[in-house]
C-alpha positions in Angstrom: 33.5 -3.4 23.0 32.6 -1.6 19.7 29.3 -2.8 18.4 27.5 -2.6 15.1 23.8 -2.7 16.0 21.4 -4.0 13.4 17.7 -3.7 14.2 14.5 -1.7 14.0 11.3 -0.7 15.8 11.0 0.1 19.5 12.9 -3.1 20.4 15.9 -2.0 18.5 15.8 1.4 20.1 15.5 0.0 23.6 18.5 -2.4 22.9 20.5 0.6 21.8 19.7 2.6 25.0 20.4 -0.5 27.2 23.7 -1.2 25.6 24.9 2.4 26.0 23.6 2.4 29.6 25.8 -0.7 30.3 28.8 1.1 29.0 29.2 -0.4 25.5 30.1 1.7 22.5 27.7 1.5 19.6 29.9 2.6 16.6 27.2 2.3 13.9 23.4 1.6 13.7 21.8 -0.2 10.7 18.1 0.0 10.2 15.8 -0.4 7.2 15.1 2.8 5.1 12.6 5.1 6.8 9.0 4.9 5.6 7.6 8.2 4.3 6.8 10.5 7.2 7.4 7.6 9.7 11.0 7.3 10.7 12.0 4.0 12.4 12.3 4.4 16.2 15.8 3.0 16.2 16.9 5.3 13.4 15.3 8.3 15.1 17.2 7.5 18.3 20.5 7.1 16.5 20.0 10.5 14.9 19.1 12.0 18.2 22.3 10.6 19.8 24.5 11.7 16.8 25.5 8.1 16.0 26.5 6.8 12.6 23.4 5.6 10.9 23.3 3.4 7.8 20.0 2.5 6.0 20.9 0.5 2.9 17.9 -1.0 0.9 20.0 -4.1 0.5 23.1 -5.4 2.1 24.7 -7.4 -0.7 26.2 -4.6 -2.9 29.9 -4.5 -2.4 29.9 -0.8 -1.4 27.7 -1.6 1.6 30.4 -4.0 2.9 33.2 -1.5 2.1 31.5 1.2 4.1 30.7 -1.3 6.9 34.4 -2.1 7.3 35.2 1.5 8.1 33.3 1.3 11.4 35.6 -1.4 12.7 33.1 -3.3 14.9 34.2 -5.9 17.4 30.8 -7.5 17.3 27.6 -7.4 15.4 24.3 -7.4 17.4 21.1 -8.3 15.6 18.0 -7.0 17.4 14.9 -7.6 15.3 16.3 -8.0 11.8 14.2 -9.0 8.8 16.7 -8.2 6.0 19.2 -10.8 4.6 22.7 -9.9 5.8 25.5 -11.5 3.8 28.2 -13.6 5.4 30.8 -11.1 4.6 29.3 -8.8 7.2 28.2 -11.5 9.7 31.6 -13.0 10.0 33.7 -9.9 9.6 34.2 -8.7 13.2 36.6 -10.5 15.6 33.6 -11.7 17.7 31.4 -12.2 14.6 27.6 -11.9 15.3 25.0 -12.6 17.9 21.2 -12.5 17.4 18.0 -12.5 19.4 15.4 -15.1 18.6 12.0 -15.4 20.4 12.0 -19.2 21.0 13.9 -21.8 22.9 16.1 -22.9 20.0 16.3 -25.4 18.4 12.4 -25.3 18.8 10.6 -23.1 16.4 13.2 -21.9 14.0 11.9 -19.3 11.6 10.4 -15.8 11.7 7.0 -16.6 13.3 8.2 -18.7 16.2 5.8 -17.1 18.7 2.8 -17.8 16.5 3.6 -21.5 16.3 4.3 -21.9 20.0 0.8 -20.6 20.8 -0.9 -22.4 17.9 0.6 -25.6 19.1 -0.8 -25.1 22.6 2.6 -25.0 24.3 2.8 -23.9 28.0 6.3 -22.5 27.9 8.6 -20.8 25.5 11.4 -18.3 25.8 14.2 -16.6 23.9 17.6 -17.5 22.7 20.7 -15.3 22.0 22.7 -17.3 19.6 25.9 -17.1 17.4 24.9 -16.6 13.8 26.2 -19.1 11.3 25.3 -19.9 7.7 22.0 -21.5 8.5 18.6 -20.1 9.6 18.6 -19.9 13.4 21.0 -22.8 13.6 24.0 -21.3 15.3 25.4 -22.2 18.7 23.5 -21.0 21.8 25.0 -18.3 23.9 22.1 -18.0 26.5 18.4 -18.7 26.9 15.6 -17.5 29.1 12.3 -19.2 29.7 8.8 -17.8 30.1 5.3 -19.2 30.6 2.6 -19.0 27.9 -0.5 -18.1 29.8 -3.7 -19.8 28.6 -5.0 -16.5 27.2 -1.7 -15.1 25.8 -1.8 -13.8 22.3 1.3 -13.1 20.2 1.0 -9.5 21.3 0.9 -10.1 25.0 3.6 -12.9 24.9 6.0 -10.5 23.0 5.3 -7.2 24.7 4.8 -8.4 28.3 7.5 -11.1 28.4 9.8 -11.7 25.4 10.4 -8.0 24.6 11.6 -6.7 28.0 13.4 -10.0 28.7 15.0 -9.9 25.3 16.5 -6.4 25.8 18.1 -7.6 29.1 19.3 -10.8 27.6 21.1 -9.0 24.7 22.9 -6.7 27.1 23.9 -9.8 29.3 25.1 -11.6 26.2 27.2 -8.7 25.0 28.8 -8.4 28.5 29.6 -12.1 28.4 31.3 -11.7 25.0 33.3 -8.7 26.3 34.5 -10.7 29.3 35.4 -13.7 27.1 32.9 -15.9 29.0 30.3 -16.4 26.3 29.6 -20.1 25.6 28.9 -21.6 22.2 26.6 -24.5 22.9 25.7 -26.6 19.8 22.0 -26.9 19.1 20.5 -30.4 19.5 19.3 -31.2 16.0 17.2 -34.1 17.2 14.9 -31.5 18.9 14.8 -29.1 16.1 11.5 -27.8 14.6 11.1 -25.3 11.8 7.8 -24.0 10.6 7.0 -21.8 7.6 6.0 -18.2 8.1 2.5 -18.2 9.6 0.2 -17.0 6.8 -3.4 -17.0 5.7 -3.0 -20.6 4.5 -2.4 -21.6 8.2 -5.0 -19.3 9.7 -8.4 -20.6 8.6 -10.5 -21.4 11.6 -11.3 -25.1 11.9 -14.6 -24.8 13.8 -15.1 -28.6 14.0 -11.8 -29.0 16.0 -11.7 -28.9 19.8 -12.5 -25.6 21.5 -8.9 -25.3 22.7 -7.5 -25.9 19.2 -9.7 -23.2 17.8 -8.8 -20.8 20.6 -5.1 -21.5 20.2 -5.2 -20.7 16.5 -7.0 -17.4 17.2 -4.5 -16.4 19.9 -1.5 -17.5 17.8 -2.5 -15.4 14.8 -3.3 -12.3 16.8 -2.2 -9.7 15.6 -0.9 -11.2 12.4 -2.1 -12.6 10.1 -5.4 -12.9 11.9 -7.5 -16.1 12.1 -10.2 -16.0 9.5 -13.5 -17.6 8.5 -16.2 -16.8 6.0 -19.5 -15.1 6.8 -22.2 -14.1 4.3 -19.8 -15.0 1.5 -17.0 -12.8 2.6 -13.9 -13.3 4.8 -14.1 -12.3 8.4 -11.0 -12.2 10.6 -11.2 -12.7 14.3 -8.7 -11.2 16.7 -9.5 -10.6 20.4 -11.6 -13.5 21.7 -12.1 -15.6 24.8 -12.8 -19.2 25.4 -16.1 -19.8 27.2 -17.7 -23.0 28.6 -20.4 -24.9 26.8 -24.0 -24.0 27.9 -25.9 -26.5 25.8 -27.1 -30.0 26.7 -25.4 -32.6 24.4 -28.7 -33.3 22.6 -29.1 -29.6 21.7 -25.5 -28.9 20.9 -25.4 -26.6 17.8 -23.2 -27.2 14.8 -19.6 -26.0 15.2 -19.3 -22.5 13.8 -22.8 -21.5 14.6 -23.4 -18.1 16.2 -25.3 -19.1 19.3 -25.7 -15.8 21.0 -25.3 -12.1 20.2 -24.6 -9.6 23.1 -24.1 -5.9 23.0 -20.3 -6.0 22.6 -19.5 -9.5 21.5 -21.0 -12.7 19.9 -20.5 -16.3 20.7 -19.6 -19.1 18.2 -20.1 -22.8 19.0 -17.1 -25.1 19.1 -16.9 -28.7 20.4 -16.8 -28.4 24.2 -17.3 -24.7 24.4 -17.8 -21.4 22.7 -15.6 -18.7 21.4 -16.6 -15.2 22.5 -15.6 -12.9 19.7 -14.6 -9.3 20.7 -12.7 -7.8 17.8 -13.0 -8.5 14.1 -12.0 -7.3 10.7 -14.6 -7.7 7.9 -13.2 -8.1 4.4 -12.2 -4.8 2.9 -12.4 -2.9 6.2 -10.2 -2.2 9.2 -10.3 -3.9 12.6 -13.3 -3.0 14.7 -14.9 -4.0 17.9 -17.4 -6.8 17.6 -20.0 -4.4 19.0 -19.7 -2.2 16.0 -20.4 -5.1 13.7 -23.4 -6.2 15.8 -24.8 -2.6 15.9 -24.7 -2.5 12.1 -26.6 -5.8 11.8 -23.5 -7.6 10.7 -24.1 -10.8 12.6 -27.2 -12.6 13.9 -27.8 -15.6 16.1 -28.2 -18.8 14.2 -25.9 -17.8 11.3 -23.1 -20.3 10.5 -19.5 -19.2 10.0 -17.2 -21.0 7.6 
């Protein structure tokens, strides 16, 4: 099976290595153009192996398709692709195109599926390898794998600890099924479909008056991007690493949601209904991410202040 691999980042590199280790031929690798002084890991690996490497800024120009045809792939494999690839390429090979998606389709179509699964407080998610069609994440399912979302998982831990390694294995398994002529095409159940917009700042403002778990899910589900945010001393403050702590105040003395109730050496605690959020890593407006202890040491937060 001769494969055209489209991808980027360490995930794309690991898929390339896994496909080759399984005995599949990767005839060409497509990645985004390299950033200055920072080659993409998949591109770097393709160069190291002496593979054909293509890095078009866009895929729609006719000359991109004309060159793509010369590699005569049997199958396109999409491993972490953010560019728009035209149907002329997607449907060209005899076996067309399969793609990795980090959710159990048809749930959470779209490019921030992991964010929304955590924000919604779901206990399980997974990955799907599907046949690409003309829609967005709507094609028939080839295979799926489920994983648990732990109560303290962030997008980072869910991806790197679970969906990344399992996704590499699943793509290799899917390619093998295609090669053997045993790959199913299971239509997605449209009655179960959900599709959310890209998770952005407009979705990431912390609602301190909501339940403790709702607030914590939002912080987890926007870590590392775009970062849950609130306001503090008239400026935006993003909160990343955090923990959910039980409430320590009698009902009559319960502070207003969003109030900083305690400041420790390396973290500070913010009141939410039914508990407190222990803040461990932040990003003040106009600065980089720092440990909460650095903000505390600089006098950046004080007990009794109100966020939001």
